[in-house]
Each structure stands twice: as structure tokens, then as C-alpha cells.
N, CA and C atoms as an extended XYZ file, in Angstrom:
303
Properties=species:S:1:pos:R:3:atomname:S:1:resname:S:1:resid:I:1 pbc="F F F"
N       -57.323     -158.027     -105.405 N   UNK     1
C       -57.113     -158.071     -103.973 CA  UNK     1
C       -55.743     -157.496     -103.667 C   UNK     1
N       -55.703     -156.533     -102.783 N   UNK     2
C       -54.446     -155.908     -102.401 CA  UNK     2
C       -53.954     -156.532     -101.105 C   UNK     2
N       -52.724     -156.996     -101.145 N   UNK     3
C       -52.114     -157.628      -99.989 CA  UNK     3
C       -51.455     -156.546      -99.143 C   UNK     3
N       -51.680     -156.519      -97.830 N   UNK     4
C       -51.031     -155.505      -96.995 CA  UNK     4
C       -49.516     -155.670      -96.990 C   UNK     4
N       -48.845     -154.539      -96.944 N   UNK     5
C       -47.384     -154.542      -96.966 CA  UNK     5
C       -46.875     -154.366      -95.544 C   UNK     5
N       -45.903     -155.204      -95.195 N   UNK     6
C       -45.326     -155.087      -93.870 CA  UNK     6
C       -43.813     -155.079      -93.967 C   UNK     6
N       -43.185     -154.200      -93.244 N   UNK     7
C       -41.722     -154.121      -93.128 CA  UNK     7
C       -41.012     -154.075      -94.476 C   UNK     7
N       -41.260     -153.046      -95.242 N   UNK     8
C       -40.572     -152.864      -96.509 CA  UNK     8
C       -39.223     -152.229      -96.221 C   UNK     8
N       -38.158     -152.951      -96.556 N   UNK     9
C       -36.803     -152.480      -96.307 CA  UNK     9
C       -36.031     -152.556      -97.610 C   UNK     9
N       -35.432     -151.449      -98.004 N   UNK    10
C       -34.637     -151.441      -99.227 CA  UNK    10
C       -33.281     -152.075      -98.962 C   UNK    10
N       -32.882     -152.977      -99.855 N   UNK    11
C       -31.587     -153.626      -99.728 CA  UNK    11
C       -30.781     -153.382     -100.991 C   UNK    11
N       -29.489     -153.114     -100.876 N   UNK    12
C       -28.684     -152.931     -102.069 CA  UNK    12
C       -28.510     -154.248     -102.804 C   UNK    12
N       -28.700     -154.220     -104.109 N   UNK    13
C       -28.649     -155.444     -104.900 CA  UNK    13
C       -27.242     -155.706     -105.410 C   UNK    13
N       -26.582     -154.682     -105.911 N   UNK    14
C       -25.327     -154.895     -106.599 CA  UNK    14
C       -24.115     -154.957     -105.679 C   UNK    14
N       -24.222     -154.494     -104.443 N   UNK    15
C       -23.045     -154.458     -103.588 CA  UNK    15
C       -22.643     -155.837     -103.072 C   UNK    15
N       -23.586     -156.729     -102.903 N   UNK    16
C       -23.259     -158.050     -102.380 CA  UNK    16
C       -23.539     -159.133     -103.412 C   UNK    16
N       -23.279     -158.825     -104.651 N   UNK    17
C       -23.558     -159.748     -105.731 CA  UNK    17
C       -22.630     -160.955     -105.683 C   UNK    17
N       -23.163     -162.178     -105.795 N   UNK    18
C       -22.307     -163.353     -105.806 CA  UNK    18
C       -21.431     -163.408     -107.053 C   UNK    18
N       -21.854     -162.740     -108.113 N   UNK    19
C       -21.056     -162.732     -109.335 CA  UNK    19
C       -19.761     -161.975     -109.118 C   UNK    19
N       -19.804     -160.870     -108.348 N   UNK    20
C       -18.589     -160.098     -108.103 CA  UNK    20
C       -17.583     -160.903     -107.280 C   UNK    20
N       -18.056     -161.783     -106.411 N   UNK    21
C       -17.121     -162.597     -105.635 CA  UNK    21
C       -16.415     -163.615     -106.512 C   UNK    21
N       -17.098     -164.123     -107.539 N   UNK    22
C       -16.473     -165.068     -108.454 CA  UNK    22
C       -15.468     -164.348     -109.347 C   UNK    22
N       -15.838     -163.159     -109.820 N   UNK    23
C       -14.942     -162.395     -110.681 CA  UNK    23
C       -13.686     -161.990     -109.922 C   UNK    23
N       -13.838     -161.615     -108.663 N   UNK    24
C       -12.696     -161.206     -107.858 CA  UNK    24
C       -11.908     -162.387     -107.309 C   UNK    24
N       -12.400     -163.595     -107.474 N   UNK    25
C       -11.692     -164.776     -107.011 CA  UNK    25
C       -11.868     -165.046     -105.531 C   UNK    25
N       -12.847     -164.422     -104.893 N   UNK    26
C       -13.036     -164.635     -103.463 CA  UNK    26
C       -14.132     -165.649     -103.181 C   UNK    26
N       -14.413     -166.511     -104.132 N   UNK    27
C       -15.412     -167.551     -103.935 CA  UNK    27
C       -14.835     -168.615     -103.015 C   UNK    27
N       -15.502     -168.880     -101.938 N   UNK    28
C       -14.966     -169.822     -100.953 CA  UNK    28
C       -15.646     -171.179     -101.104 C   UNK    28
N       -15.232     -171.949     -102.096 N   UNK    29
C       -15.727     -173.307     -102.237 CA  UNK    29
C       -17.114     -173.432     -102.813 C   UNK    29
N       -17.661     -172.395     -103.407 N   UNK    30
C       -18.999     -172.514     -103.962 CA  UNK    30
C       -18.911     -172.944     -105.416 C   UNK    30
N       -19.844     -173.769     -105.829 N   UNK    31
C       -19.826     -174.236     -107.201 CA  UNK    31
C       -20.663     -173.317     -108.078 C   UNK    31
N       -20.605     -173.546     -109.367 N   UNK    32
C       -21.271     -172.673     -110.330 CA  UNK    32
C       -22.779     -172.655     -110.127 C   UNK    32
N       -23.367     -173.798     -109.837 N   UNK    33
C       -24.817     -173.871     -109.662 CA  UNK    33
C       -25.285     -173.022     -108.485 C   UNK    33
N       -24.559     -173.042     -107.383 N   UNK    34
C       -24.978     -172.247     -106.233 CA  UNK    34
C       -24.772     -170.757     -106.485 C   UNK    34
N       -23.713     -170.400     -107.203 N   UNK    35
C       -23.491     -168.993     -107.534 CA  UNK    35
C       -24.599     -168.494     -108.450 C   UNK    35
N       -24.950     -169.302     -109.439 N   UNK    36
C       -26.020     -168.928     -110.356 CA  UNK    36
C       -27.352     -168.834     -109.618 C   UNK    36
N       -27.611     -169.779     -108.737 N   UNK    37
C       -28.841     -169.760     -107.949 CA  UNK    37
C       -28.913     -168.511     -107.073 C   UNK    37
N       -27.808     -168.152     -106.433 N   UNK    38
C       -27.787     -166.957     -105.585 CA  UNK    38
C       -28.004     -165.688     -106.408 C   UNK    38
N       -27.411     -165.628     -107.603 N   UNK    39
C       -27.583     -164.453     -108.459 CA  UNK    39
C       -29.037     -164.317     -108.911 C   UNK    39
N       -29.646     -165.429     -109.299 N   UNK    40
C       -31.046     -165.378     -109.719 CA  UNK    40
C       -31.970     -165.061     -108.548 C   UNK    40
N       -31.641     -165.554     -107.372 N   UNK    41
C       -32.431     -165.228     -106.184 CA  UNK    41
C       -32.335     -163.744     -105.863 C   UNK    41
N       -31.158     -163.172     -106.050 N   UNK    42
C       -30.960     -161.741     -105.822 CA  UNK    42
C       -31.807     -160.913     -106.784 C   UNK    42
N       -31.871     -161.329     -108.048 N   UNK    43
C       -32.699     -160.629     -109.028 CA  UNK    43
C       -34.169     -160.761     -108.649 C   UNK    43
N       -34.569     -161.949     -108.257 N   UNK    44
C       -35.954     -162.166     -107.853 CA  UNK    44
C       -36.329     -161.320     -106.639 C   UNK    44
N       -35.433     -161.244     -105.665 N   UNK    45
C       -35.687     -160.426     -104.477 CA  UNK    45
C       -35.790     -158.952     -104.840 C   UNK    45
N       -34.957     -158.505     -105.765 N   UNK    46
C       -34.982     -157.112     -106.199 CA  UNK    46
C       -36.313     -156.776     -106.865 C   UNK    46
N       -36.793     -157.662     -107.728 N   UNK    47
C       -38.071     -157.442     -108.403 CA  UNK    47
C       -39.214     -157.458     -107.383 C   UNK    47
N       -39.176     -158.403     -106.463 N   UNK    48
C       -40.226     -158.485     -105.437 CA  UNK    48
C       -40.249     -157.223     -104.568 C   UNK    48
N       -39.070     -156.735     -104.193 N   UNK    49
C       -38.972     -155.522     -103.380 CA  UNK    49
C       -39.525     -154.321     -104.144 C   UNK    49
N       -39.206     -154.237     -105.417 N   UNK    50
C       -39.705     -153.146     -106.242 CA  UNK    50
C       -41.229     -153.185     -106.341 C   UNK    50
N       -41.771     -154.376     -106.528 N   UNK    51
C       -43.223     -154.513     -106.609 CA  UNK    51
C       -43.892     -154.110     -105.296 C   UNK    51
N       -43.307     -154.525     -104.184 N   UNK    52
C       -43.882     -154.168     -102.883 CA  UNK    52
C       -43.864     -152.659     -102.666 C   UNK    52
N       -42.772     -152.023     -103.044 N   UNK    53
C       -42.691     -150.576     -102.879 CA  UNK    53
C       -43.673     -149.863     -103.803 C   UNK    53
N       -43.863     -150.380     -105.022 N   UNK    54
C       -44.834     -149.791     -105.947 CA  UNK    54
C       -46.254     -149.907     -105.424 C   UNK    54
N       -46.576     -151.063     -104.872 N   UNK    55
C       -47.908     -151.248     -104.295 CA  UNK    55
C       -48.082     -150.339     -103.078 C   UNK    55
N       -47.011     -150.191     -102.294 N   UNK    56
C       -47.074     -149.294     -101.137 CA  UNK    56
C       -47.303     -147.857     -101.545 C   UNK    56
N       -46.682     -147.435     -102.636 N   UNK    57
C       -46.878     -146.077     -103.129 CA  UNK    57
C       -48.305     -145.900     -103.632 C   UNK    57
N       -48.815     -146.900     -104.350 N   UNK    58
C       -50.182     -146.823     -104.857 CA  UNK    58
C       -51.205     -146.848     -103.723 C   UNK    58
N       -50.893     -147.588     -102.653 N   UNK    59
C       -51.821     -147.685     -101.525 CA  UNK    59
C       -51.738     -146.468     -100.609 C   UNK    59
N       -50.699     -145.664     -100.774 N   UNK    60
C       -50.558     -144.467      -99.953 CA  UNK    60
C       -49.772     -144.676      -98.684 C   UNK    60
N       -49.204     -145.850      -98.479 N   UNK    61
C       -48.428     -146.089      -97.264 CA  UNK    61
C       -46.997     -145.600      -97.401 C   UNK    61
N       -46.534     -145.424      -98.641 N   UNK    62
C       -45.191     -144.915      -98.890 CA  UNK    62
C       -45.305     -143.590      -99.620 C   UNK    62
N       -44.553     -142.607      -99.169 N   UNK    63
C       -44.619     -141.294      -99.810 CA  UNK    63
C       -43.307     -140.921     -100.486 C   UNK    63
N       -42.314     -141.781     -100.421 N   UNK    64
C       -41.014     -141.473     -100.990 CA  UNK    64
C       -40.939     -142.003     -102.422 C   UNK    64
N       -41.305     -141.161     -103.377 N   UNK    65
C       -41.325     -141.551     -104.780 CA  UNK    65
C       -39.924     -141.851     -105.294 C   UNK    65
N       -38.932     -141.133     -104.800 N   UNK    66
C       -37.555     -141.330     -105.272 CA  UNK    66
C       -37.050     -142.734     -104.968 C   UNK    66
N       -37.315     -143.239     -103.771 N   UNK    67
C       -36.847     -144.584     -103.433 CA  UNK    67
C       -37.603     -145.652     -104.216 C   UNK    67
N       -38.876     -145.414     -104.490 N   UNK    68
C       -39.660     -146.368     -105.282 CA  UNK    68
C       -39.131     -146.415     -106.711 C   UNK    68
N       -38.852     -145.254     -107.284 N   UNK    69
C       -38.337     -145.206     -108.652 CA  UNK    69
C       -36.932     -145.801     -108.735 C   UNK    69
N       -36.110     -145.548     -107.723 N   UNK    70
C       -34.763     -146.131     -107.699 CA  UNK    70
C       -34.841     -147.645     -107.621 C   UNK    70
N       -35.711     -148.150     -106.783 N   UNK    71
C       -35.884     -149.590     -106.644 CA  UNK    71
C       -36.394     -150.208     -107.946 C   UNK    71
N       -37.331     -149.536     -108.594 N   UNK    72
C       -37.868     -150.049     -109.862 CA  UNK    72
C       -36.793     -150.065     -110.949 C   UNK    72
N       -35.964     -149.029     -110.982 N   UNK    73
C       -34.894     -148.968     -111.976 CA  UNK    73
C       -33.842     -150.039     -111.715 C   UNK    73
N       -33.490     -150.259     -110.449 N   UNK    74
C       -32.533     -151.316     -110.107 CA  UNK    74
C       -33.069     -152.687     -110.509 C   UNK    74
N       -34.350     -152.922     -110.267 N   UNK    75
C       -34.950     -154.203     -110.634 CA  UNK    75
C       -34.970     -154.368     -112.151 C   UNK    75
N       -35.292     -153.296     -112.867 N   UNK    76
C       -35.316     -153.357     -114.321 CA  UNK    76
C       -33.928     -153.656     -114.872 C   UNK    76
N       -32.914     -153.001     -114.349 N   UNK    77
C       -31.544     -153.247     -114.804 CA  UNK    77
C       -31.091     -154.664     -114.468 C   UNK    77
N       -31.477     -155.168     -113.305 N   UNK    78
C       -31.105     -156.529     -112.918 CA  UNK    78
C       -31.729     -157.551     -113.865 C   UNK    78
N       -32.986     -157.339     -114.236 N   UNK    79
C       -33.657     -158.256     -115.161 CA  UNK    79
C       -33.026     -158.160     -116.546 C   UNK    79
N       -32.734     -156.948     -117.001 N   UNK    80
C       -32.100     -156.786     -118.309 CA  UNK    80
C       -30.727     -157.443     -118.341 C   UNK    80
N       -29.963     -157.311     -117.267 N   UNK    81
C       -28.656     -157.958     -117.186 CA  UNK    81
C       -28.802     -159.474     -117.228 C   UNK    81
N       -29.777     -160.002     -116.521 N   UNK    82
C       -30.011     -161.437     -116.499 CA  UNK    82
C       -30.367     -161.960     -117.891 C   UNK    82
N       -31.201     -161.219     -118.604 N   UNK    83
C       -31.586     -161.625     -119.958 CA  UNK    83
C       -30.376     -161.584     -120.889 C   UNK    83
N       -29.534     -160.558     -120.773 N   UNK    84
C       -28.350     -160.472     -121.617 CA  UNK    84
C       -27.358     -161.598     -121.324 C   UNK    84
N       -27.194     -161.938     -120.048 N   UNK    85
C       -26.314     -163.052     -119.691 CA  UNK    85
C       -26.868     -164.352     -120.255 C   UNK    85
N       -28.172     -164.537     -120.171 N   UNK    86
C       -28.797     -165.727     -120.733 CA  UNK    86
C       -28.554     -165.791     -122.240 C   UNK    86
N       -28.722     -164.677     -122.926 N   UNK    87
C       -28.504     -164.655     -124.372 CA  UNK    87
C       -27.062     -165.008     -124.721 C   UNK    87
N       -26.111     -164.499     -123.942 N   UNK    88
C       -24.704     -164.807     -124.209 CA  UNK    88
C       -24.398     -166.281     -123.952 C   UNK    88
N       -24.972     -166.841     -122.911 N   UNK    89
C       -24.743     -168.256     -122.603 CA  UNK    89
C       -25.325     -169.141     -123.699 C   UNK    89
N       -26.512     -168.811     -124.165 N   UNK    90
C       -27.138     -169.595     -125.239 CA  UNK    90
C       -26.314     -169.478     -126.516 C   UNK    90
N       -25.841     -168.284     -126.838 N   UNK    91
C       -25.016     -168.098     -128.032 CA  UNK    91
C       -23.713     -168.886     -127.923 C   UNK    91
N       -23.096     -168.870     -126.753 N   UNK    92
C       -21.856     -169.634     -126.555 CA  UNK    92
C       -22.116     -171.128     -126.685 C   UNK    92
N       -23.222     -171.595     -126.131 N   UNK    93
C       -23.584     -173.009     -126.242 CA  UNK    93
C       -23.788     -173.398     -127.700 C   UNK    93
N       -24.509     -172.559     -128.445 N   UNK    94
C       -24.742     -172.854     -129.860 CA  UNK    94
C       -23.434     -172.861     -130.642 C   UNK    94
N       -22.545     -171.967     -130.305 N   UNK    95
C       -21.255     -171.912     -130.985 CA  UNK    95
C       -20.445     -173.181     -130.708 C   UNK    95
N       -20.447     -173.641     -129.479 N   UNK    96
C       -19.734     -174.875     -129.134 CA  UNK    96
C       -20.358     -176.070     -129.834 C   UNK    96
N       -21.679     -176.108     -129.893 N   UNK    97
C       -22.363     -177.235     -130.539 CA  UNK    97
C       -22.119     -177.260     -132.051 C   UNK    97
N       -21.839     -176.111     -132.660 N   UNK    98
C       -21.606     -176.051     -134.099 CA  UNK    98
C       -20.146     -176.316     -134.467 C   UNK    98
N       -19.293     -176.488     -133.494 N   UNK    99
C       -17.882     -176.770     -133.785 CA  UNK    99
C       -17.728     -178.163     -134.374 C   UNK    99
N       -16.828     -178.247     -135.342 N   UNK   100
C       -16.549     -179.547     -135.937 CA  UNK   100
C       -15.437     -180.218     -135.137 C   UNK   100
N       -15.642     -181.487     -134.875 N   UNK   101
C       -14.650     -182.212     -134.081 CA  UNK   101
C       -13.775     -183.058     -134.950 C   UNK   101
């Protein structure tokens, strides 16, 4: 079943990243959990947007292949970055747990 697409709007993923605000020190009272939640929501939105544009291209409602491919590549990079961050966090956790006290 193909779901109709309505109001597909491309949004930049990396320009308003909550992670960049933490790195730059411009976090205004947000805790780690909310920053992490916002970053994961941004990745999820990027993947959802890419899927919608791909379905639009397949359905014939979108004719701009370049924007669809750019969106798909951005979503792929966002997911790969998320997986790498997860791997680093797990490795750091394991390293801390293996420390002798």
C-alpha cells in the first residue's frame, strides 16, 4: 500500500544540530538526555524525509533526482554517524567497567 505524500519539504540536518551547540558551549540549560533525544530525533526525521522523497520519486510526483539522492546520502551519513557514536560510547563504558578500583 502506497501512502500519498503531502508537503515534502527538505530541511537541513547538520546546520541546526544539537550536538554542535553542546560542542560550542552554547547549550542553554539543556541536559544530556534532552540533547541526545534531540539528536536522535533529528536522525529519525532525516531518514523519514529521505524515505518520503524516495517514495515520491518512485510514484512520479517528484522529478528532482538530485535532491532525492542528496537527502538519501544525508540520511545514510546521519545513521552511520549515530552507529559510530554508539560504538564509541559502548567501548568507553566497557573500558570504565574493566578498570580496577
